[in-house]
Every structure is written in C-alpha cells, then in structure tokens.
C-alpha positions in Angstrom: 194.8 154.4 52.2 194.3 152.1 49.2 191.2 152.9 47.2 188.3 150.4 46.9 188.1 149.0 43.3 184.5 148.9 42.2 185.0 147.9 38.6 186.4 148.8 35.2 186.8 147.8 31.6 188.0 149.4 28.4 191.2 150.4 30.0 189.6 152.4 32.9 189.0 151.5 36.5 186.7 153.1 39.0 187.7 153.1 42.7 186.2 154.7 45.8 188.3 156.8 48.1 187.7 155.6 51.6 188.0 159.1 52.9 184.7 159.9 51.2 182.9 156.7 52.1 180.9 158.5 54.8 179.5 160.9 52.2 176.9 158.1 51.7 175.9 156.3 48.5 173.3 154.8 46.3 173.1 151.4 44.6 170.1 151.4 42.2 168.8 149.2 39.4 166.1 146.8 38.3 165.6 143.4 39.8 168.3 141.0 38.7 170.8 143.5 37.4 173.5 142.9 40.0 172.8 145.2 42.9 173.4 142.5 45.5 176.9 141.7 44.1 177.8 145.4 44.1 176.8 145.6 47.7 178.8 142.4 48.6 181.9 143.8 46.8 181.7 147.0 48.8 180.9 145.3 52.2 183.9 142.9 52.0 186.2 145.7 50.8 185.3 147.8 53.9 185.7 144.9 56.1 189.2 144.1 54.7 190.2 147.7 55.7 189.0 147.3 59.3 185.6 149.0 58.9 182.6 147.3 60.5 179.5 146.9 58.3 175.8 146.4 58.9 173.5 145.2 56.2 170.1 143.5 55.8 169.9 140.2 53.9 166.3 140.1 52.5 166.8 137.2 50.1 169.5 135.2 51.9 172.1 135.9 49.2 174.4 138.1 51.3 175.0 135.2 53.9 177.5 134.1 51.2 179.8 136.7 52.6 180.6 134.2 55.4 182.0 131.6 52.9 185.0 131.7 50.6 184.2 132.0 46.9 185.0 129.3 44.3 187.1 129.7 41.1 185.0 129.9 37.9 185.9 130.7 34.2 183.5 133.6 34.1 185.3 135.2 37.1 188.6 134.8 35.3 187.1 136.4 32.2 185.8 139.4 34.2 189.1 139.8 36.0 190.9 140.0 32.7 188.4 142.4 31.2 188.8 144.8 34.2 192.5 144.5 34.3 192.8 143.7 38.0 194.8 141.2 40.0 193.0 137.9 40.5 191.0 138.1 43.8 192.0 136.2 46.8 189.0 134.0 47.5 188.3 134.1 51.2 185.4 134.5 53.6 184.7 137.6 55.5 184.2 137.7 59.3 180.3 137.6 59.7 177.8 137.8 62.7 174.3 136.9 61.9 171.4 138.8 63.6 167.6 138.2 63.5 164.7 140.0 65.1 163.0 136.7 65.6 166.2 135.0 67.0 166.1 132.2 64.4 168.7 132.9 61.8 171.0 134.8 64.1 171.4 136.4 67.5 168.3 138.0 68.8 168.2 141.7 67.8 166.1 143.6 70.4 165.5 147.1 71.6 163.2 148.5 74.3 160.1 150.4 73.8 161.6 153.5 75.5 164.6 153.4 73.2 162.3 153.2 70.2 160.6 156.4 71.2 156.9 157.5 70.5 157.6 158.8 67.0 159.1 155.7 65.5 156.7 153.5 67.5 153.8 155.5 66.1 155.2 155.0 62.6 155.4 151.3 63.3 151.8 151.1 64.6 150.5 153.4 61.8 148.9 155.8 64.2 147.4 159.1 63.2 148.4 162.4 64.7 145.9 162.3 67.6 146.9 158.7 68.5 150.5 159.6 68.3 149.9 162.5 70.6 148.3 160.2 73.2 151.4 158.0 72.9 153.6 161.0 73.5 151.6 161.6 76.7 152.0 158.0 77.8 155.8 158.1 77.4 155.9 161.4 79.3 153.8 159.7 82.1 156.3 156.8 82.2 159.2 159.2 82.6 157.6 161.1 85.4 156.4 158.0 87.2 159.8 156.2 86.9 158.2 153.3 84.9 160.5 151.4 82.5 159.0 150.6 79.2 160.9 147.6 77.9 158.4 145.4 76.0 154.8 145.4 74.7 153.3 144.2 78.0 154.8 147.2 79.7 153.2 149.6 77.2 149.9 147.8 77.3 149.8 148.0 81.1 150.6 151.8 81.0 147.9 152.3 78.5 145.4 150.6 80.8 146.6 152.7 83.6 146.1 155.9 81.5 142.6 154.8 80.6 141.7 154.3 84.3 143.1 157.7 85.3 142.0 159.5 82.2 140.7 162.6 83.9 143.7 163.1 86.1 146.2 162.6 83.2 144.2 164.9 80.8 144.5 167.7 83.5 148.3 167.3 83.7 149.2 166.7 80.1 146.3 167.5 77.8 143.2 165.6 76.8 143.4 161.9 76.1 140.5 159.8 75.1 139.5 156.2 75.6 138.9 155.9 71.9 142.5 156.8 71.1 143.9 154.4 73.7 141.6 151.6 72.4 143.0 152.3 68.9 146.6 152.1 70.1 145.7 148.7 71.9 144.3 147.3 68.8 147.4 148.3 66.8 149.6 146.6 69.4 147.5 143.5 69.0 148.0 143.6 65.2 151.8 144.1 65.7 151.9 141.0 67.9 150.1 139.0 65.4 152.9 139.9 62.9 155.6 138.9 65.4 156.7 142.5 65.8 156.6 142.1 69.6 159.8 140.0 69.3 161.7 143.2 68.5 161.1 144.6 72.0 162.7 143.3 75.2 166.1 142.8 76.9 168.9 142.4 76.5 168.8 145.3 74.1 171.4 145.6 71.4 174.6 147.6 72.4 176.0 149.5 69.4 179.5 148.6 70.3 178.7 145.0 69.5 178.1 146.2 65.9 181.4 147.9 65.7 183.8 145.1 66.3 186.9 143.8 64.5 188.3 140.3 64.4 191.7 139.2 65.6 193.3 140.0 62.3 191.9 143.6 62.3 189.1 143.0 59.7 185.8 144.7 60.4 182.9 142.4 61.4 180.1 142.3 58.8 176.8 142.2 60.7 174.2 140.5 58.6 170.5 141.0 59.7 168.7 137.9 58.5 165.5 139.6 57.0 164.1 136.7 55.1 161.2 136.4 57.6 161.2 140.0 58.8 160.7 141.3 55.2 157.2 139.8 55.3 156.4 142.7 57.7 157.7 145.6 55.6 156.9 148.3 58.2 158.7 146.5 61.0 161.7 145.9 58.7 161.9 149.6 57.8 161.3 150.9 61.3 164.0 148.4 62.7 166.6 149.8 60.3 165.6 153.4 60.9 165.8 152.9 64.6 169.3 151.5 64.3 170.4 154.4 62.1 168.9 157.0 64.6 170.7 155.2 67.5 174.0 155.6 65.7 173.3 159.2 65.2 172.4 159.8 68.8 175.1 157.8 70.5 178.3 158.1 68.4 180.6 161.0 69.1 181.5 163.7 66.5 184.6 162.7 64.5 184.4 164.8 61.4 185.8 163.3 58.2 188.0 160.3 59.4 190.4 158.5 56.9 188.1 155.6 57.2 184.4 155.4 58.3 183.7 154.0 61.7 180.8 152.0 60.3 179.1 151.5 56.9 175.3 150.9 56.9 173.6 149.4 53.9 169.8 150.0 53.8 168.4 147.4 51.4 164.9 147.9 49.9 165.1 151.5 51.0 161.9 152.4 49.3 160.0 150.8 52.2 161.3 153.5 54.5 159.5 156.2 52.6 156.3 154.5 51.4 153.4 156.4 52.9 155.7 158.0 55.4 154.4 161.2 57.1 156.4 164.4 56.5 157.7 164.4 60.1 159.3 161.1 59.5 160.8 162.0 56.2 162.3 165.1 57.9 163.8 162.9 60.6 165.5 160.7 58.0 166.9 163.6 56.1 168.3 165.1 59.3 169.8 161.8 60.4 171.4 161.1 56.9 172.7 164.7 56.8 174.3 164.7 60.3 175.4 161.1 60.8 178.2 161.7 58.4 180.0 163.8 61.0 179.8 160.7 63.3 181.9 158.7 60.8 179.0 156.6 59.5 178.4 156.0 55.8 174.9 155.1 54.7 174.2 153.4 51.4 170.7 153.1 50.2 169.9 150.1 47.9 166.7 150.4 45.8 165.3 149.9 42.4 165.0 153.5 41.3 166.4 156.8 42.4 162.8 158.0 42.4 162.2 155.8 45.4 164.0 158.3 47.6 163.0 161.9 48.5 165.0 164.6 46.8 166.5 165.9 50.0 167.9 162.5 50.8 168.9 161.7 47.3 170.8 165.0 47.2 173.1 163.8 50.0 174.3 160.6 48.3 177.7 161.5 46.8 178.6 158.1 45.5 176.5 156.3 42.9 176.4 152.8 41.4 173.6 152.7 38.9 172.6 149.4 37.4 170.3 148.9 34.5 166.8 150.3 34.4 164.0 149.2 32.1 162.0 151.9 30.3 158.8 150.0 29.7 156.3 152.5 31.2 156.2 156.3 31.4 157.2 156.1 35.0 160.2 153.9 34.0 161.2 156.5 31.4 161.0 159.2 34.0 163.2 157.2 36.4 165.8 156.7 33.6 165.9 160.5 33.0 166.1 161.2 36.7 169.0 158.7 37.2 170.9 160.1 34.2 170.6 163.7 35.4 172.0 162.9 38.8 175.5 162.1 37.5 178.3 164.5 36.5 178.1 163.9 32.7 180.8 162.2 30.7 181.2 163.8 27.2 182.1 160.3 25.8 179.0 158.7 27.2 175.3 159.0 26.6 174.1 158.3 30.1 170.4 158.1 29.5 170.8 155.6 26.7 173.5 153.6 28.5 171.3 153.0 31.6 168.8 151.0 29.5 171.5 149.0 27.7 173.6 147.9 30.7 174.0 144.1 31.1 173.9 142.1 34.3 176.9 143.0 36.4 177.5 146.3 34.5 176.9 149.7 36.2 177.4 153.4 35.7 179.6 154.5 38.6 180.4 158.0 39.9 182.4 158.5 43.1 183.7 161.5 45.0 187.2 162.5 44.1 189.7 164.9 45.6 188.1 167.6 47.8 184.8 165.8 47.6 184.1 166.7 43.9 181.9 164.2 42.0 183.7 162.3 39.4 182.4 161.9 35.8 180.2 158.9 35.3 181.9 155.8 34.0 180.5 152.6 32.5 182.2 149.5 33.9 181.9 145.9 34.9 181.6 145.4 38.6 184.5 143.4 40.0 183.8 139.9 41.4 183.7 139.4 45.1 186.1 137.3 47.1 183.4 135.5 49.0 180.6 133.2 47.8 177.8 134.6 45.6 174.5 133.1 46.8 173.0 131.7 50.0 174.5 129.2 52.4 173.1 126.1 54.1 171.7 126.0 57.6 174.6 123.8 58.7 177.1 126.5 57.4 175.1 129.2 59.2 175.2 127.2 62.5 179.0 126.9 62.2 179.3 130.7 61.7 177.1 131.3 64.7 179.1 129.0 66.9 182.2 131.2 66.3 180.4 134.5 67.0 182.2 137.0 69.3 178.8 137.9 70.8 177.6 134.3 71.3 175.4 133.9 74.4 175.1 137.7 75.1 171.7 138.1 73.3 170.1 134.7 72.9 168.5 134.4 76.3 165.7 136.9 77.1 165.8 138.8 80.4 162.6 140.1 82.1 163.4 142.5 84.9 161.0 144.7 86.9 159.4 147.3 84.7 156.1 149.1 84.1 154.1 145.9 83.9 155.3 144.5 87.1 155.1 147.8 89.0 151.6 148.7 87.9 150.5 145.1 88.5 151.9 145.4 92.0 150.1 148.7 92.6 146.8 147.2 91.4 147.2 144.2 93.7 148.0 146.6 96.6 145.0 148.8 95.8 142.7 145.6 95.6 144.1 144.4 98.9 143.5 147.8 100.6 140.0 147.9 99.2 139.3 144.4 100.4 140.7 145.3 103.9 138.5 148.4 104.0 135.4 146.4 103.0 136.2 143.8 105.7 136.7 146.5 108.4 133.3 148.1 107.4 131.6 144.7 107.6 133.2 144.1 111.0 132.0 147.5 112.3 128.5 146.9 111.0 128.5 143.5 112.7 129.7 144.9 116.0 127.1 147.6 115.9 124.3 145.0 115.4 125.7 142.9 118.2 125.7 145.9 120.6 122.2 146.8 119.7 121.2 143.2 120.3 122.8 143.2 123.8 120.7 146.2 125.0 117.8 145.1 127.6 114.2 145.3 126.2 111.2 146.2 128.4 108.2 143.8 128.6 105.2 144.3 126.5 103.0 144.5 129.6 105.1 147.2 131.1 104.9 149.0 128.0 101.1 148.7 127.9 100.6 150.0 131.5 103.0 152.9 130.8 101.1 153.8 127.7 97.7 153.6 129.5 98.9 155.7 132.3 100.2 158.4 130.0 96.8 158.4 128.2 94.9 158.7 131.4 97.0 161.6 132.6 96.5 163.4 129.3 92.7 162.9 129.5 92.6 164.2 133.1 94.7 167.1 132.3 92.4 168.0 129.4 89.1 167.7 131.5 90.6 169.8 134.3 91.6 172.4 131.9 88.2 172.6 130.4 86.5 172.8 133.8 88.8 175.6 135.0 88.1 177.5 131.8 84.4 177.3 132.3 84.6 178.4 135.9 86.8 181.4 135.0 84.4 182.4 132.3 81.3 182.2 134.6 83.0 184.3 137.2 83.9 186.9 134.6 80.4 187.1 133.2 78.9 187.3 136.7 81.1 190.2 137.6 80.0 192.0 134.5 76.3 191.4 135.2 76.6 192.8 138.7 78.2 195.9 137.4 75.2 196.7 135.4 
C-alpha cells in the first residue's frame, strides 16, 4: 500500500505507513500554525485509499473538503520545495452531520445508548447524583422502559420520586434532593439545546463507514460551529461516538488499512475537569479500539492538554509551532520535544518555537511499529479547498448525500414517557372509579335508611310513659315486700326471747 505523504523539504520526505494508522496520532500546535490543513491533508489521503473518516468542523474550515482546490502560486512553490508531484485538485466525498440538524443530517443517539456515566458527565453530576442515575437506568431495564429522549428520562425520574421508598428498598437509597438536582441539570441541558442530541432515528455506525461508487471513503464532517458553544455537549458527543465504535465493531487486529479514522478536534475539552473514572474510560477505549481497526487522532494546542496515559499511546506525531511566552508555554515546549525520537541533526526544542505557518516536526511509526526520528518539514498542500464553503455549496453536497432522508425526520415511538403516562392515567381512572363507587354506596345506604318506617311521636310518648310507670310500680312493690319480710323476721326473733 502506498504511503501517505505528509510533507518534506531539504531533500527529505515524511510519509505515514497506512498499516500503522490505527496506532493513533497527535496533531498539536498554537492557533494559526496550520493544524487544520494537516488534518485536511490526512483526511483526504485516507479517503482516497478507501478509508472512511469522521471529524468535527469547529470553525467551518474543514467543509472545504467537499470542494476542489484552486491553483495558486504559493501551492506551486510548496510543491517544488517538497519535491512531490503536483496534486490533482479535486473534492472528496463528504457527508455533513449536525447535532441540531441545521448544517447537516441530524446526528442523534438515545438516552439508553449514552448510558449513565457519559450522561452524568454531560449533566455535571456528582458521585451521589450519578449513583441515583445508575439506579434509574437499572429500573428502566427491569421495568422494560425505553429511554429514548429527555422526556422519557424526566418521566422516569418523576416515577422514582413518587415510589422512592419502594425503589430504595430494591436498589439502595435515593433521595428527592438528588432527583431534583438531576431534573434541574436536565433543564439546563435543554436550555443549551443539548436535548436535540437525544431521540430517534439514532445514528447507525455503518452509515459512518461508507465508500462512494469509486471506492473512496466517505468523510463525515460534523458541523460543530454551533455545537462548540456548548463544550461539554461537544466533548460528550464525540466520546460517545468513540465508545460506540469500541463496543460495536469486531476485532480485526492490525489490518493493512484502518476501518475508520477518527479526528478529535479541540481534544482538551474532553479532559477539562474530567473525573478520574472518565479519564480511565477514555484511556481504555483509546488503548483497545486500535484492535477494532480504528485510528484516533487528537488535535489540540499542546501535548500537555492530554493525560500521560493517553499521550503515551499516540504513535504518530505532527507538531506545529508552540510559543514560549510563559513558564507554562516553556514547559509545553520541553514536553513536546521530549516525546519525539530525537534526530541528532536537529535541536527539537529550539525548532518547535521557530516553525513557520505550515511547517511541522513529524515523527511516524516505521517498520515493526518503531517510531521514526523526528523530521522538520513543510506540510504538503491538500487537493481540496482550504477554507469554508457557502451555504449554497453545502446544500448541493447535502442533496447528493447517500443517507439523505434517513435521519432528517424525527420519530417518536412508544417509550418510557408514553408508558408511564398511560399508567398514571389508568391509576387516576381507577381512583376516580373507586371514589364514584364509594359515593354510590354511601348514597344507597342513606336512601335505604330513609325508606325505613318511623313510629309516631305520640306512640313513642305513650310507650315511654308506660315503661316509666312499670319501673315505678316495680320499685314500690320491691320496697313493700322488703319491709314485710323484715318485720316478719324481727317478730320471729322477738317471740323467741
């Protein structure tokens, strides 16, 4: 397989062996030093070899992949300096995606597929609140309730609050305070538009791994111009996608070409204030997804933006200029310099601060996966347009999309919200019927009592008087009889004397 030319100059050229493209990579450098063009060069080179690509377009520049480049004297000059054949200016096959469904096909997933850990990260929950979320997800599994969108999750949280004692007995204590905190976070997520990320039809990974009729890999461009204003939603979206690739793709070992190449732009957002459990999850995914044939390239300003366990797994490096204006900048320069296999003919640390726009220090894996010595070179020009496109051009690309119509119309099938709403309506109807039956029974009892005959007041008076007279006569008779008996007894006693 032909190597991927990254750049050259001074009689040398640096090219990436596609066999090691799934060993991951790093594109780093200060703003305006050429990271976007390096990413564009690699993306279109993978596409030309039949490898699908996924990348996020934060500034709108990468949409230029969908349009053919134009000749320019500076391009000719760079081509001559590198010593390469003139590039064939052409567009790459592109499919646009957008979480909000504006700049591309609507990219969605379901709440269940996101899972409690990533959703807890998205909602910025603490450990206790995330534990409650774990319980809610477990409850949904046991009750057979689908969690597809935010209304489903909110309905299940309300259900958990109403049955708090029973659920705490089954799964562990949950509190109304924690449920209320999660509800407020959901409200904040909706205010940022993050609820648009959840629903159906959910993305199918096979739709990201397509080739066009000529065998070129489709470049999937996530339009993140608006999404980037919600950094946590942006980072969680890309991490979810990476985790899905890891979980669903089969093991393939080290294929001659990767099955997919994933570019994670603004990668520092993934690790900013990330809990240790999440960092461990990212490290695990990056380490193991290689065997699924997926190459992951992190794009960021400084290598220090990435945790050491992740940085240590990135075998291919393209380092653009760094500026050493502050002590932290100087530390970043030294860290970047020490990550390369040193070239005796090059002072790496000094060179990093002297690189011009479009220049980079490049080190790629060579035979048997051994890191090559670092080389200073000019990055080759891309074949597609450098820069953004117009909305009319975007509309034309979307009209030719192979997944057109599959994701643009939302679907709302029966899930937790509908099921729990139906249960609540049935319970309310049953309670209403029971109340009506009680009211009817009470009314019938009153009617029955009213139908019973009543005796007249005169009859009642005579009866009462008769009873009183009888009691009086009985009392008098008893007293007379008692006196007679007493006199007879006393008389008998007297006579005996």
